[in-house]
N, C-alpha and C positions, 0 to 999 in steps of 0.2 A: 584500457577500458575504465570508465568511471560512471558510477551511479550515485547521484547526489540527491538525497531526500531533503525536503523542506516542508514547512507548514505545521509542524507539531506545536504543542503548547498546552497550557492549562485552560480547561473549559468546564463550565458547570454542567451537571446532569441535564439532559435534554437539549444541549447545545450542539453546534456543528463545527466541523473543521474540514478543510480540504488539504490533503497531502499531495505533494508533487514529487516526482522523481525524474530528474533530467539525466539522460544518458548521453555519453560521448564515447567515441572510439569503437563503435560497433554498428553494424547495419540494423538499426533499431526495428525497422518494419519486419525483419525476418525473425525476431525474437518473441517468444511467449513471455509476457510480463506478469508478474505476480506481486502481491503484497502479503507479507507475513508479519506476525507480531509475537513478541515474547513478554509475557507478564512476569512480575517477580515471583520466583519459586516455581514457575511452570515451564512446560515444554514449549518450544516454538510451534506456532499454529499457523496454518495456511488460512488466510483471510479471503482473498479474492484472486481470480486469474482472468486474464484477457488474452485470447488467442491472436494469432497474426491477422486473422480475418475479422476480429472484433467480437467473437463469441465470449460470453462471460460465465463465470460460475463463482459461487460464494459459500463460505462456511454457514451452516445453519444459524449460528449465533448472530450473524450480521445481516442475513437476508432481509430485504425490505427496508434496511436502514443505511447500508453502504452501497456505493456505486463506483465501480472501476471503469475508467475510460482511458483512451490513448489518443495522442495527437502525433502521428508519424512525421508530420512536417516539422514538428518541434522536438522530436525524439524524447517525448515526455509522456509519462503515465501518471494518472491521477487517482486518488481515492477520496471521494466525497463521503463524509461520515456525518450522518444526521442522527438525531435522537440518541445522543451518546449516553452511555451508562458508566457507572464507576468500574464495572468489570471490563470495559474497553481499555482501561489504563494499561499501557504497555509501551515498549519500544517497537516501532513499526519499521520494517525493512522492505526495501524494494529488491526484487530478484528478476534477472533476465536469464532466459534459458532456451537453448536449442539442444546442442549436445553438451557443450561447456556451459557452465552457469556462473553468473556474477552477482555480487551482493553490494548493496549500499552500506553506509555506515550506521544507518538507523536514525530515527527521529522520535523523541519522547512525546507521547500523548498522555496527559493526566486529566482524568475526569473526576472532579471533586467540587463540593460546595464549600 
């Protein structure tokens, strides 16, 4: 099983990024997919979740700014991040979960002027 994140980078406050997580080696449509993040010196935080049926939920800190989506045909989950703030700076991780869970290697997002 592999989860490969991409799309991170450096962006100015107020900017946007779209993260992608391409999955392989698992029946993607059967998995609950999530994005987590870990900021320097902080605990890992659940950012957004999308169920097998497409229902979504978000951390209060990102509601209205971030959107999680999935494309089962491409075995890919996305995180569209708008109106980015410096406090969104973190390593973002993709997670796939049913009973067993899998993690990607992470992608760095830095929001700074």
